[in-house]
C-alpha positions as CSV (number, residue, x, y, z in Angstrom):
1,M,-36.1,-17.4,46.0
2,S,-36.7,-16.0,42.5
3,S,-38.5,-18.0,39.9
4,L,-35.2,-18.8,38.1
5,D,-33.7,-20.1,41.4
6,L,-36.8,-22.3,41.9
7,I,-36.4,-23.6,38.3
8,R,-32.8,-24.5,38.9
9,L,-33.7,-26.2,42.1
10,F,-36.5,-28.2,40.5
11,L,-34.3,-29.4,37.7
12,A,-31.6,-30.5,40.1
13,V,-34.0,-32.6,42.1
14,A,-35.7,-34.0,39.0
15,N,-32.3,-35.0,37.4
16,E,-30.7,-36.3,40.6
17,R,-33.9,-37.9,42.0
18,S,-32.5,-37.0,45.4
19,F,-32.8,-33.9,47.6
20,T,-29.4,-34.6,49.1
21,Q,-27.6,-34.9,45.7
22,A,-29.4,-31.9,44.4
23,A,-28.2,-29.9,47.4
24,R,-24.6,-31.0,46.7
25,R,-25.0,-30.0,43.0
26,L,-26.3,-26.6,43.9
27,D,-24.0,-26.2,46.9
28,I,-26.8,-25.5,49.3
29,T,-28.3,-27.4,52.3
30,P,-30.9,-30.2,51.8
31,T,-33.3,-28.2,54.0
32,A,-33.0,-25.3,51.6
33,V,-33.8,-27.7,48.7
34,S,-36.9,-29.1,50.5
35,K,-38.2,-25.6,51.4
36,G,-37.7,-24.5,47.8
37,V,-39.6,-27.5,46.4
38,R,-42.5,-26.9,48.8
39,A,-42.6,-23.2,47.8
40,L,-42.8,-24.1,44.2
41,E,-45.5,-26.7,44.7
42,K,-47.5,-24.2,46.9
43,K,-47.1,-21.4,44.4
44,H,-48.6,-23.5,41.6
45,G,-50.9,-25.6,43.6
46,V,-49.6,-29.0,42.4
47,Q,-47.4,-31.8,43.8
48,L,-44.3,-32.2,41.8
49,F,-42.5,-35.0,43.6
50,V,-43.5,-38.2,45.5
51,R,-41.1,-38.5,48.4
52,T,-40.4,-41.6,50.5
53,T,-37.6,-42.2,53.0
54,R,-35.7,-44.1,50.2
55,S,-36.5,-42.4,46.9
56,V,-37.8,-39.3,45.1
57,A,-40.0,-39.7,42.1
58,L,-41.7,-37.2,39.8
59,T,-45.5,-37.0,39.7
60,D,-47.3,-36.6,36.4
61,A,-47.3,-32.9,36.9
62,G,-43.6,-32.9,37.7
63,G,-42.8,-35.0,34.7
64,A,-44.8,-32.6,32.4
65,L,-43.0,-29.6,33.9
66,L,-39.6,-31.3,33.4
67,A,-40.4,-32.1,29.8
68,A,-41.4,-28.5,29.2
69,L,-38.5,-26.9,31.0
70,E,-35.5,-28.9,29.8
71,P,-35.7,-27.6,26.1
72,A,-36.2,-24.0,27.4
73,V,-33.3,-24.3,29.8
74,G,-31.2,-25.7,27.0
75,Q,-31.9,-22.6,24.9
76,I,-31.0,-20.4,27.9
77,E,-27.7,-22.2,28.3
78,E,-27.0,-21.7,24.6
79,A,-27.8,-18.0,24.9
80,F,-25.3,-17.6,27.8
81,A,-22.8,-19.7,25.8
82,E,-23.2,-17.2,23.0
83,L,-22.4,-14.4,25.4
84,A,-19.2,-16.2,26.3
85,R,-18.3,-16.4,22.6
86,F,-18.7,-12.6,22.5
87,Q,-16.0,-12.3,25.1
88,S,-13.6,-14.5,23.2
89,R,-14.5,-13.0,19.7
90,P,-13.9,-9.3,19.6
91,T,-16.8,-7.2,18.4
92,G,-17.8,-3.6,18.4
93,H,-16.8,-0.4,16.7
94,I,-13.4,1.3,16.5
95,K,-13.1,5.0,15.7
96,L,-9.6,5.9,14.4
97,T,-8.0,9.2,13.6
98,A,-5.0,9.4,11.2
99,P,-3.2,12.0,9.1
100,R,-4.5,12.6,5.6
101,S,-1.2,11.7,4.0
102,F,-1.3,8.2,5.5
103,G,-5.0,7.4,5.1
104,F,-4.6,5.5,1.8
105,L,-1.7,3.5,3.3
106,L,-3.9,2.3,6.1
107,A,-6.6,1.5,3.7
108,R,-4.2,-0.7,1.7
109,V,-2.4,-2.4,4.6
110,L,-3.9,-2.4,8.0
111,I,-7.7,-2.1,7.5
112,P,-8.0,-5.2,5.1
113,R,-6.1,-7.3,7.7
114,M,-8.5,-6.1,10.5
115,R,-11.5,-6.9,8.4
116,A,-10.2,-10.4,7.5
117,A,-9.2,-11.3,11.0
118,Y,-12.1,-9.7,12.9
119,P,-15.2,-9.3,10.6
120,D,-17.4,-8.4,13.6
121,I,-15.5,-5.2,14.3
122,S,-16.6,-2.1,12.3
123,I,-14.1,0.7,11.7
124,D,-14.5,4.4,11.2
125,I,-11.4,6.4,10.1
126,S,-11.3,10.2,10.3
127,L,-8.4,11.8,8.4
128,D,-7.1,14.9,10.2
129,D,-3.5,16.3,10.2
130,G,-4.1,18.2,13.4
131,L,-3.4,16.9,16.9
132,V,-6.5,15.2,18.3
133,D,-7.5,14.7,21.9
134,L,-8.8,11.1,21.6
135,V,-11.0,11.1,24.7
136,T,-12.6,14.5,24.1
137,A,-13.2,13.8,20.4
138,G,-14.5,10.3,21.1
139,F,-11.8,8.3,19.3
140,D,-10.7,4.9,20.4
141,A,-7.2,5.3,19.0
142,G,-5.1,7.3,16.7
143,I,-2.2,6.9,14.3
144,R,0.5,9.6,14.2
145,L,4.2,10.2,13.8
146,G,6.0,9.4,17.0
147,Q,7.0,13.0,17.9
148,A,3.3,14.1,17.7
149,I,2.0,11.7,20.4
150,A,1.3,12.9,23.9
151,Q,3.4,11.2,26.7
152,D,0.4,10.0,28.6
153,M,-0.6,7.7,25.7
154,I,0.5,4.1,25.0
155,A,2.3,4.0,21.6
156,I,3.0,1.0,19.5
157,R,5.2,1.2,16.5
158,L,3.5,0.6,13.1
159,S,6.4,1.4,10.7
160,R,10.1,2.2,10.6
161,P,11.1,5.9,10.3
162,L,9.6,7.6,7.2
163,S,11.5,9.8,4.7
164,W,10.6,13.4,3.8
165,S,12.0,15.7,1.1
166,I,12.5,19.3,0.2
167,V,10.9,19.7,-3.3
168,A,9.9,22.3,-5.9
169,A,8.9,22.3,-9.5
170,P,11.7,22.3,-12.2
171,G,10.4,25.7,-13.4
172,Y,10.7,27.2,-9.9
173,F,14.4,26.2,-9.7
174,A,15.0,27.4,-13.3
175,Q,13.7,30.9,-12.2
176,H,15.0,31.1,-8.7
177,G,18.1,28.9,-8.6
178,I,18.8,25.7,-6.6
179,P,19.7,26.0,-2.9
180,E,23.0,24.3,-2.2
181,T,23.0,24.8,1.6
182,P,20.1,24.8,4.2
183,Q,20.8,28.5,4.9
184,Q,20.1,29.4,1.3
185,L,16.5,28.3,1.8
186,L,16.0,31.6,3.7
187,Q,16.3,33.4,0.4
188,H,13.6,31.3,-1.3
189,R,9.8,31.3,-1.4
190,T,8.6,28.5,0.9
191,L,5.3,26.6,1.3
192,R,4.8,25.9,5.0
193,Y,2.6,23.4,6.8
194,R,0.5,24.9,9.6
195,F,-0.8,22.7,12.5
196,A,-4.6,22.7,12.4
197,T,-5.1,22.9,16.2
198,S,-2.4,25.3,17.4
199,G,-1.9,27.3,14.1
200,R,1.8,26.9,14.6
201,L,4.3,26.5,11.7
202,P,6.7,23.8,12.6
203,P,10.3,24.7,11.8
204,W,12.2,22.8,9.1
205,T,14.6,20.6,10.9
206,L,17.7,19.6,9.0
207,T,21.1,18.0,9.9
208,G,24.6,19.1,8.9
209,P,28.2,18.5,9.8
210,E,27.7,20.6,12.9
211,G,24.5,19.0,14.0
212,E,20.8,20.0,13.9
213,I,19.7,23.0,11.9
214,L,16.4,24.7,12.6
215,L,15.0,27.0,9.9
216,D,11.9,29.1,10.7
217,I,11.5,30.4,7.1
218,A,9.1,33.1,6.2
219,A,6.3,31.4,4.3
220,M,4.8,32.7,1.1
221,L,1.8,30.3,1.4
222,T,0.7,28.1,4.4
223,A,-1.9,25.3,4.7
224,N,-2.8,22.6,7.1
225,D,-2.9,20.0,4.3
226,T,0.1,18.4,2.7
227,Q,-1.8,17.6,-0.5
228,L,-2.5,21.3,-1.0
229,L,1.2,22.1,-0.4
230,A,2.1,19.5,-3.0
231,E,-0.2,21.0,-5.5
232,W,1.2,24.5,-5.0
233,A,4.7,23.0,-5.4
234,R,3.7,21.4,-8.6
235,Q,2.5,24.8,-9.8
236,G,5.9,26.3,-9.2
237,L,4.7,28.6,-6.3
238,G,7.6,27.7,-4.0
239,I,9.6,25.1,-2.1
240,A,7.8,22.6,0.2
241,W,8.8,20.0,2.8
242,L,6.7,17.0,2.2
243,P,6.5,13.2,3.0
244,D,7.9,11.1,0.2
245,L,4.8,9.0,0.0
246,E,3.0,12.3,-1.0
247,I,5.3,13.3,-3.8
248,D,7.0,10.0,-4.9
249,E,5.0,9.9,-8.2
250,D,5.6,13.6,-8.9
251,V,9.3,13.1,-8.6
252,R,9.4,10.0,-10.8
253,R,7.5,11.9,-13.5
254,G,9.6,15.0,-13.2
255,R,6.9,17.3,-11.9
256,L,8.9,17.9,-8.7
257,V,12.6,17.8,-7.9
258,R,14.3,17.0,-4.6
259,V,17.1,19.2,-3.2
260,L,19.4,19.1,-0.2
261,T,18.7,15.4,0.3
262,Q,21.9,15.0,2.4
263,F,20.6,17.4,5.0
264,V,17.1,15.9,5.4
265,P,16.8,13.4,8.2
266,D,14.2,10.6,8.4
267,T,11.3,11.3,10.8
268,S,10.0,8.9,13.4
269,G,7.7,6.3,12.0
270,L,4.0,5.8,12.4
271,F,2.6,4.7,15.8
272,L,-0.7,3.5,17.0
273,Y,-1.6,5.3,20.2
274,F,-4.4,5.1,22.7
275,P,-5.3,5.8,26.4
276,I,-3.9,3.2,28.8
277,R,-7.4,2.4,30.2
278,T,-8.7,1.1,26.9
279,Q,-6.0,-1.5,26.1
280,N,-7.8,-4.4,27.7
281,Q,-10.9,-4.0,25.6
282,P,-11.2,-7.0,23.2
283,K,-11.6,-4.8,20.2
284,M,-8.5,-2.8,21.1
285,R,-6.5,-6.0,21.8
286,A,-7.5,-7.1,18.3
287,L,-6.3,-3.8,16.8
288,I,-3.0,-4.0,18.7
289,E,-2.5,-7.5,17.5
290,Q,-2.8,-6.5,13.9
291,V,-0.6,-3.4,14.3
292,A,2.1,-5.6,15.9
293,L,1.9,-8.1,13.0
294,V,2.1,-5.3,10.4
295,A,5.2,-3.9,12.2
296,D,6.8,-7.3,12.6
297,E,6.3,-8.2,8.9
298,G,7.4,-4.8,7.7
299,A,4.3,-4.5,5.6
300,L,4.5,-0.7,5.7
301,D,8.3,-0.7,5.6
302,V,8.4,-2.2,2.1
303,K,6.4,0.7,0.8
304,C,8.5,3.2,2.7
305,A,11.7,1.6,1.3
306,R,10.3,2.0,-2.3
307,W,9.7,5.7,-1.6
308,R,13.3,6.1,-0.3
309,D,14.8,4.1,-3.2
310,G,13.0,6.5,-5.6
311,R,14.6,9.6,-4.1
312,S,17.8,9.4,-6.2
313,A,15.8,9.7,-9.5
314,G,14.8,13.3,-8.9
315,D,17.6,14.6,-6.7
316,M,19.4,17.8,-7.7
317,N,21.7,17.8,-4.6
């Protein structure tokens, strides 16, 4: 037996004042209890118990050992109880990846809720518009638009569909005219988003009376950052396709104008996604819980609705 096993055995006999009762408490045989006590006494060269056919009593040495061990064992039990609390109280570090355009939205809505509910979880957010391999890059989870999430990931909805717009500066439209149909965009200078990972330029997907319209327009300027595209649009360098949350303030102040709004569909909303094998980690369950609450309460949808309501103020079509 190990020293810890012998301590447990000694305490059981000392508290029960019976080898038989101690054996039942420890779920071992009385013979094993007797052998363990003898081994402990032999190891330390002192007698710990006075045994008779009717009773078991502590010697002075046994009493002194019991008085010394009980507080220490109490501390050990408290230490293991603390470990159990760690199991029920999520702790650790969560590393998240999210698009740049939605970083401030997460900072305002999701992250404060996580910090309030689970202060023992630290969070690190990396803003990146490109597609990210969570496992390879060392992320616990990511937040992306639904259509950008790989099929082998678990995805949990964070918001309703988000609205986007085709915009340009008033000066650009004054010089080059206002497109009245999607096909007329082919004659305009466009500012295109480029995926950081693949380098691909996603086509502009619109809808019309006859269904979906895919426009792969020659780009005058490209970038892998929507904030940069918005800045170029404000400078009158061309027409851009941007999320409303990026350009809502510009539209309200007249720096940008929306066109062809009736042809622009909403995109899928934001989703939290992560590998299936990580979903049972306490820290991930905590994150999933807060994402579900945000989605159920529509905390992000309220902001998205405000952006959509503001579209009419700057529409030109």
